[in-house]
Structure formats: C-alpha cells, structure tokens
KOLDODREN-170673 format. One record per residue (C-alpha): y, z, x. Coordinates in steps of 0.05 Angstrom, whole numbers, plus 5000, padded with zeros to 4 digits. Layout:
BEGIN
YZX;...
END
This chain:
BEGIN
631709452020;634109681952;635510381928;633910941976;634711681973;634812272019;628412662011;629113341980;625013942000;628914102063;627113472101;633513232133;634212532160;628812222116;630211632071;625211382020;625410711984;625610841909;625210121884;618409791880;618709031879;615008721821;615409341777;620409511723;625210071741;621710571696;614810411723;617310441795;620511111782;614111381753;609911131811;614611401864;615312071830;607812141823;605811941893;611812131935;613512831915;618613201958;613013611988;608812992005;614812652038;616213282078;609013292102;608712572126;615712622157;613313242193;607612842224;612612312245;617112832277;611213142314;607512522337;612111912331;614411932403;607311972430;605411382388;610910952418;609011152488;601710962476;604010282449;608010202513;601610362552;598309762517;603809302541;603309562612;595909442614;596608732587;601808592641;597108852695;591508412669;596207812667;597707942740;590407902758;587508572738;581508702695;578009222653;573009742679;570010402661;575310922679;574111302743;578611872720;573912022661;567311982698;566112722686;566512602610;561312052614;556812492658;557413102613;552213362564;556813462504;555613212433;560113102373;559813562312;553713472267;554812972210;558213242148;553313282090;556312702051;556712272114;549612382138;546611762104;550711132114;545510582110;549910122069;557510142067;562109692026;569409552042;575309292004;582609401983;585109971940;586809641874;583610011815;578409491796;576009421868;575610171879;571510261816;566709691830;565809901903;564610631885;559610411832;556209891877;550310311900;552910321972;552811002005;560010952027;566310572007;571710442058;578210382019;582609952062;590110022074;589609582135;586608882144;584708792070;591409042045;598308732045;603109312058;607809192000;610709821973;607109711907;600409621940;601110241983;603510711929;598810441875;593010491925;594511221939;594911361865;588311011852;584611401907;587112071880;584811871810;578011661838;577212331873;579012681808;574012241770;579311971723;580411271750;579610701700;581809981694;582409501635;581908751645;586508281607;580408101565;579608821544;573609001588;574109711613;571809941682;570110681695;566911071750;559411191746;555811851755;554111761829;559811421864;559611261938;562811721988;570111521997;572911382066;580011112079;582410632132;589710742148;593810222184;593310172260;598110512308;602109872318;604409792246;610910102219;612510342148;619510102134;620010422065;620311122096;625611192150;625611832192;631711962236;633811232229;627010942249;621410672204;615711162208;608711002232;604410652180;598411032207;601611712196;604211512128;597511272102;593211822131;598312372120;599612202047;592212152032;590812822065;596613172031;594612921963;587113001968;584313392027;584414081996;581113831932;575813461971;574314072015;574014531955;568814071923;564614061987;566713342002;569613062066;576612792077;574412202120;577511612154;575910962190;580810882248;582610162268;585309782328;585310332380;585410112453;584410772491;581711472487;588911732491;590111402424;584011772397;586812412426;593112302386;589112212322;585312852338;591813232346;594312952281;588013192245;588513882277;595713942256;594213712185;588414212179;593014782201;598514572153;593814492094;589715112108;583314732122;577614952168;577914612237;573514002236;574113892161;577113192171;572312682199;573511982227;569511372248;572810942300;572510192296;571009932366;574409272351;578509182414;575908982482;579309552520;576310072473;569309812489;570310102559;572210782531;567110912476;564711572504;571711822518;573811642447;568012042418;569612612465;576912642443;575012662370;568613062378;569813602325;572713072279;568112502298;563712132248;561611572296;563410872318;563310192284;562109502314;567008992288;566808242302;572807802287;577808322312;573608422375;573807672389;581207662375;582308242422;578307902477;582907292472;589107722468;587208172527;586607562571;591807122536;595206982603;588606742633;585606332576;581005882617;577106472644;575106752576;574506112534;570806182469;567605612430;568305482355;568406162320;562505982276;558505852339;559706552366;554106992339;552707712354;547107492400;552207212450;551107602515;557807952517;557208152443;550108382453;552308822511;557809122468;553409292408;547709572450;552510002489;555510252423;548810462395;546410802459;553111152468;553311412397;546311672394;546712012461;552712392434;549912532364;554512032329;553111492278;553110762299;555210312242;554209552244;558808982226;560908622164;556708152121;562407772090;558507282046;560607231972;554707001930;555906391888;554306411814;553205651814;549705461878;542905801889;541605391952;548005651985;546006351965;539006301992;541306042060;546906552067;542707142044;537406962095;542807002149;545307662122;538307942122;537007712193;543508022216;541808692184;534708662212;537608582281;542409162272;537209632242;532309442297;537509592350;538410292324;544610242280;544810772226;547910312174;552209702164;557809382124;557908892066;563908592030;560808451962;556708891914;551308351909;549708471983;548609211976;541309141955;539808682015;543009142066;540009772034;533009462032;533209272105;535409962128;530510292080;525109932117;527110272183;529710932158;525011092101;527211772075;530911952139;538411932132;539711592199;536911402267;540711912308;534212142340;532911452367;535711432437;536510792476;534910972549;533210242561;540510042554;544609962617;551009572606;555709402662;563109222659;561108522681;556508452620;562008652572;566508122603;561407562608;564807122556;563306502598;555906562580;557306452506;553905822483;557305312438;562504762438;569704672415;570004142362;575103822317;571604152258;572704822293;580104672301;580604452229;576805052201;581305532239;587405182211;584805112140;582105812132;587906132170;593105772127;589605922062;588906652079;596006722103;598906382042;595206861996;597107462041;604507282034;603607311959;600808021963;593207961968;589808182032;582508072014;581307341998;575006951981;574906302020;568905832024;564206381999;566606882051;571007502040;576607442090;581707942114;587307952165;582307902223;580807202197;587806962209;588107322276;581906982305;583906312275;590806292306;588806622371;583206122384;588105552375;592905882423;587405982475;584805262469;591704962477;593705432534;587205282571;587604532560;580604592530;576703962514;573403802448;566203592447;568502872440;572602922504;579602992474;584103542500;586604062450;594104002453;599804292412;600903592385;593803542360;594204232327;600704052293;597803392268;591903752237;596404292210;600503762172;594103432146;591304102122;597704322088;598103652052;590903732030;591204462010;598004501977;597704321904;600203621892;604903841837;607504461874;614404171885;615303901814;620304241769;617404861738;611404901784;610105471831;610705251904;606905861930;608306082001;605705462038;612205322076;612506042101;605006052117;605605412157;611705652196;608606332211;601806052230;604805532276;609406052308;603706522324;598605992343;603005572388;609106002405;610506362470;609506912487;602907032450;604407462389;600908132395;599308172320;600407652266;601708202215;608008432250;612207802238;608607712172;611008402149;618208162154;616607612103;614108042045;
END
C-alpha cells in the first residue's frame, strides 16, 4: 500500500497511508498534512472504535435477510414496529438553509465541479463521495480539501487554458453524500482492519467543517445512501449524536436526508425517519439503485421479479408508483421533505432536436413529481436547473415546500411494492447490448478514476453499472426470452460482450506507445459480476481492489 505511519495524537493502533498515487511526494505530503491532521485522524478512528462492530453486525443482518428470502421468504411491513407507524410523532422542523429544496444538483467533489454546481442556481448541491466518486486516495483527500475551501469561500480552479472558476455570491447549500455502510476505507487501518468508508467520509467532513458551519448559521448536512433497515439509520443517528457531543454542537445540529434506494428500506420508511427524527431532513426517491436492489433482493428467485429493458422501466410502473407515492405520503405525515429522483440528461451543444425531446421528458418527469407532492428534485447538469426550478415554482410559488400537502388518498400495500410482474415492456437484444455497452464504458472510465461519466447524453454513476450487470444476471438466471424468441444465455451475453469491446476499444490501443486504457480489466470485472456465482452484492467491492 505504500508508506504508512502510526497516527500521532494518542491514537494507538491506527495506520494512515501517506503516499497518494498520482501525486509527487511533496504534493502528497502537503495534501495529507492539510486534510489528515493528527486530531482529524483521532476523531475518525474514535468513530470506528465506537461504531465499527455495530456496522459489521448490521451488514451480517443484510446477509441473513437475503438468505431467508432465497429460502422462500419475502418482505413486509415490520410487525415489531407497528407502534412507530401508528404514532403521532414528527421529525424536527427543517433547518433554515434546508427549507427550500425545489432543485438540487449532484456531482463529484473535484474543484471545478464543486464550483459549477454551487454556482448553478440550484438550491442545494449534493457533493458525492459515493456513486459519482472513485474512492482513490487522491479523490477522497482532494474532495475533502475542496469542500472545506468551498465552505470558507476560497475555492477556485484554473483550467489549462487559463480560465479561472470562482464561487459566486449566492452558492447553493452544500450537502455531502458519504459512502454506504458496505464500503471500507483501506487507507486508514484501525486495529488491523480497514475502517468504514462511511465513518471516514462523514467523520472527516464533520471534524473539519461542522463547527464553522454551525457558527455561520449553516447546517452540516448529509445524504445517506444504500441503507436497508431502520437499525442502520439508528446507527447513523448515534454517530451524529456522538459527533455533536465531541465537537460541542447543539443536539440536532447535523441533518441527514436518506436515499430510499433499496427495496428493503421502502418497507421501513417511517421507522427510518423515526430513528433519525432530530437529525432528519427527509427522504429521497432514487431509481437505478432501487431497480438494482429489487433484482439483488430476489437474486435467487429471478423469474418472479423479472424486469424488462431498463429504458422501458419508467417511474409510472406500478411498483415504482407505489414506492414514490408511499414516500411522499410518509414524509409529509411526519413533517419531512420528499425529494424526487435524478434527471440525468446532459444537453448537447450540437443537436437541438435531441435536446428538445430530452428536455420534454425531463419536464414531464418533474411535473409528475411536483404534482405528486414532492418538495424538490435532482438534476445532474446545470442546464437542467432552470427546467426543474420552473416546474416546482409553478406548484410552490413563494412557499418553500409542500410539507402541508398531505396525501390521505395514498394506501400502499406490501403487495403493491412487490408487484414487479405488472411492469410493462419487453427484453430485447438492444436492451442487452445497451446494458453491456453502457456498463463497460462506465466501468472502464471508473477504473481510470472518474466516477461521473457522460455517456450517450446521460450523466452516469456507479448505479448505471449496477443495474446494467444485475439485469444481465437476472435474465440469464431466469432463462428469459428476448422479444424475438431467443433465450438470454451466458453464451449470448459473452458474444455481445466481445462484440462491444471490439467496437468500443480504440483500434490503435494495443499499438506501441498507445494507451490501452482499462478495457481488459473492465471486461473481466463486468463479466465476473454479471455472470458469476454467487451474485456479487456490489460491483464496487471487487472494483475497489483494482484501483
């Protein structure tokens, strides 16, 4: 792993990687010294000591639930938490800088992206250490440095052409997405074990910035990904309470929005809000990760939950409609924000017809969300901020949100959340080929260090590769038939994989002096996780070993 060192500051048993791949020794030393002070390392290591064992037990709970489902079980609203669902509690009122969230933009934490997103006109920017980030040591440390500079108002970036980017006078509210509970951070080893990526990302951000934010009347805020149960939310709540005590912050200073992007979490929305209630800032409805989770949850029973081509699965599919309506009604009954999903379109500077068609779809999607009662929604590109904002302006007017709009008409059953079979659409060769093409292109770029990738006018992140490879796994495991009658087999997938690699890989990549990229690694990893047994829980876990 390179040079490591025992952390100073009285933290025994902690080793920190001091080398940063891709940086000169002097630059690496400066970056590490700036971001990973002894006090900061002691703080995150303290979180690992306090909460690491609980994290591992909760991950084991996930495995036990998957095994029970594989044996014929299912998902249901929890009988043991019925009193929580029947109670009259609400979450804490919104923090002042999180009250109006009508348009939110997301992206990675490189300096140029942070500046452009904060200047985009969106109300909120979610700076992403998870799906839009490749967790190289350079990316993680530079991202933390950039966010601290943004909070201080000093962040700038100079393009190779000399163009300078600086923060505007009214930047968006900054919210950070740490990695999910399942991801480790191998560059910081505590008592011989890589620490939690979640605790590293969130803890380091809080230690470096929370007191300054609170002193300025701003909120240290997070988006929390990939949770599968309210017990995982309880762990986050305990982490926040501990951090507030250590940093001398008022209880409830830290706020968090939870991404309901796993199928199990959809059955525990109220309980998740309840566990985080003094720290809660609402729930968000994802899409690709939710579809991926649906496939993964029932990976051992693929024929029962078969999905068509991913581009055919819209948010109006019955099981997705049930999920989003339940999210809005749950949030507003409990006084929490409901935030809609991503508009991933990247406008083209050269094709106005493509733009017009795509923007019409974006607008229709945001009209549906705002009409359903969502308080805001996500976009991936600054050019979409005016569209999203205009649509929500039309519903909100001068009001900051729609929290007063209750949805007593919504009554969602467990059966409705699981009604994947009612999803219209076919499985086609084009669908197979698109999953392979987009998945491979994303993964090849990810392995080179970029986690947010523009592909075919869409901004893609790790969820893209997850839904791409998981659909292929499901179709092969189920013996699904294409619209033309052919069966989707491992042989067919491998044939198309070879064709797509030959088409995508630059023709001169193997010539002397030419960069070969990471196509061989991308192909091997994609094939392993799309066709291998058992089904890989997360693509990013084996991918992490290759960077």
